[in-house]
C-alpha positions in Angstrom: 65.2 10.3 -17.4 65.6 9.8 -21.1 63.5 7.4 -23.2 66.4 5.0 -23.5 67.0 4.9 -19.8 63.3 4.2 -19.3 63.4 1.3 -21.7 66.5 -0.1 -19.9 64.8 0.3 -16.5 61.7 -1.6 -17.8 63.8 -4.4 -19.2 65.7 -4.8 -15.9 62.4 -4.8 -14.0 61.0 -7.5 -16.3 64.1 -9.6 -16.0 64.0 -9.3 -12.2 60.3 -10.2 -12.2 61.0 -13.2 -14.4 63.7 -14.4 -11.9 61.3 -14.1 -9.0 58.2 -15.6 -10.6 56.6 -18.6 -9.0 54.8 -21.4 -10.7 51.1 -20.9 -10.0 50.8 -17.2 -11.1 52.8 -18.2 -14.2 50.4 -21.1 -14.9 47.4 -18.7 -14.5 48.9 -16.4 -17.1 49.5 -19.4 -19.4 45.9 -20.3 -18.9 44.9 -16.7 -20.0 47.0 -17.1 -23.1 45.6 -20.5 -24.0 42.0 -19.5 -23.3 42.2 -16.4 -25.5 43.9 -18.5 -28.2 41.2 -21.2 -28.1 38.6 -18.4 -28.2 40.2 -17.1 -31.4 40.2 -20.5 -33.0 36.4 -20.9 -32.2 35.6 -17.3 -33.3 37.7 -16.9 -36.5 37.1 -18.8 -39.7 39.7 -21.3 -40.7 41.1 -19.3 -43.6 42.2 -16.5 -41.2 44.4 -19.0 -39.3 46.3 -20.0 -42.4 46.7 -16.4 -43.6 48.8 -13.4 -42.6 46.8 -12.8 -39.5 48.3 -15.7 -37.4 51.2 -13.7 -35.9 48.9 -10.8 -35.0 46.4 -13.2 -33.3 49.2 -14.9 -31.3 50.5 -11.5 -30.1 46.9 -10.4 -29.3 46.4 -13.6 -27.3 49.7 -13.0 -25.4 49.0 -9.4 -24.4 46.3 -10.2 -21.8 48.6 -12.7 -20.2 51.3 -10.1 -19.9 49.1 -7.2 -18.9 45.9 -8.4 -17.2 45.3 -5.1 -15.4 45.5 -3.1 -18.6 43.3 -2.7 -21.7 44.5 -5.9 -23.2 41.8 -8.3 -21.9 39.1 -6.1 -23.2 40.9 -5.7 -26.5 41.3 -9.5 -26.9 37.6 -10.0 -26.1 36.7 -7.4 -28.8 38.9 -9.1 -31.3 37.2 -12.4 -30.5 33.8 -10.9 -31.0 34.9 -9.2 -34.2 36.2 -12.6 -35.5 32.9 -14.3 -34.7 31.0 -11.5 -36.5 33.4 -11.7 -39.5 32.9 -15.4 -39.7 29.2 -15.3 -39.3 28.2 -12.3 -41.4 31.1 -11.9 -43.9 32.0 -15.6 -44.5 28.4 -16.9 -44.2 29.1 -19.5 -41.5 25.9 -20.7 -39.8 25.2 -19.7 -36.2 25.6 -22.9 -34.3 24.5 -23.1 -30.7 27.5 -25.2 -29.6 29.9 -22.7 -31.1 28.1 -19.7 -29.5 28.0 -21.4 -26.1 31.7 -22.4 -26.3 32.7 -18.9 -27.4 30.8 -17.2 -24.5 32.2 -19.7 -22.0 35.8 -19.0 -23.3 35.2 -15.2 -23.2 34.0 -15.5 -19.6 36.8 -17.9 -18.6 39.4 -15.6 -20.2 38.0 -12.6 -18.4 37.9 -14.5 -15.1 41.5 -15.8 -15.5 42.6 -12.2 -16.3 41.0 -11.0 -13.0 42.8 -13.7 -11.1 46.1 -13.0 -12.8 45.7 -9.3 -12.0 45.3 -10.2 -8.4 48.3 -12.5 -8.2 51.8 -10.9 -8.3 54.4 -12.8 -10.3 56.2 -13.8 -7.1 53.2 -14.8 -5.0 53.2 -18.1 -3.1 49.6 -19.3 -3.7 47.8 -22.3 -2.3 46.5 -24.4 -5.2 43.2 -24.7 -3.5 42.6 -21.0 -4.0 42.9 -21.4 -7.8 40.8 -24.6 -7.7 38.0 -22.8 -5.9 38.2 -19.9 -8.3 38.0 -22.2 -11.3 35.2 -24.2 -9.7 33.1 -21.1 -9.2 33.8 -20.1 -12.8 32.7 -23.5 -14.1 29.5 -23.2 -12.0 28.7 -19.8 -13.6 29.5 -21.1 -17.1 27.3 -24.2 -16.5 24.3 -22.2 -15.1 24.6 -19.6 -17.9 24.7 -22.3 -20.5 21.7 -24.2 -19.1 19.8 -20.9 -18.8 20.7 -19.9 -22.3 19.6 -23.3 -23.8 16.3 -23.1 -21.8 15.6 -19.6 -23.0 16.2 -20.7 -26.6 13.9 -23.7 -26.1 11.2 -21.5 -24.7 11.5 -19.1 -27.6 11.3 -22.0 -30.0 14.3 -20.9 -32.0 14.0 -22.1 -35.6 11.2 -21.9 -38.0 9.2 -18.7 -38.2 9.2 -17.7 -34.5 11.2 -14.6 -33.5 13.8 -14.1 -30.8 11.7 -11.7 -28.6 11.3 -14.0 -25.6 15.0 -14.7 -25.6 15.8 -11.0 -25.8 13.4 -10.2 -23.0 14.6 -13.1 -20.9 18.2 -12.0 -21.4 17.5 -8.4 -20.4 15.6 -9.6 -17.4 18.6 -11.7 -16.3 20.9 -8.8 -16.9 18.7 -6.5 -14.7 18.5 -9.0 -11.9 22.2 -9.6 -11.9 22.9 -5.8 -11.9 20.5 -5.3 -9.1 22.1 -8.1 -7.1 25.6 -6.8 -7.6 24.5 -3.3 -6.6 22.8 -4.7 -3.5 26.0 -6.7 -2.6 28.2 -3.6 -3.0 25.9 -1.5 -0.8 25.9 -4.2 1.8 29.6 -3.8 2.4 
């Protein structure tokens, strides 16, 4: 099969999938796009949005929605983190707790929506309660992680001359516990 025939076959398959698509899987993919796009607006400085990078950011936000099983969700998350690093260290924007918490929540939500989109075929008939339960669990994880993060920052006394060592040790401890729990759950199956 030649390269042209492969492209034509992919275009035909994409048109057929678009004709068979149902509403809920489409809305999940729209949610992926919007979540990644809002994550970019939180991460990147304002001057990037009014520059030449806007089309590239829009395409980068669209790619995870179109290919949630591929590399694109990871790529979009890396672009988001790079935008935050650029804004914080290159542009000199202050590190604000609300911005950091919102960015981490959006990264997690985008990752979670990509996982859901990867599970749902375009033409799946899905009960809305399934998506509602999925999003409720996601909101619970974001809420618990946000509260734990704020509590760890409070314990560390962020600000002034105190260091971030207690927050770092607490975060590593949480990561070890979660990893051990996930390993135990996988072995249980």
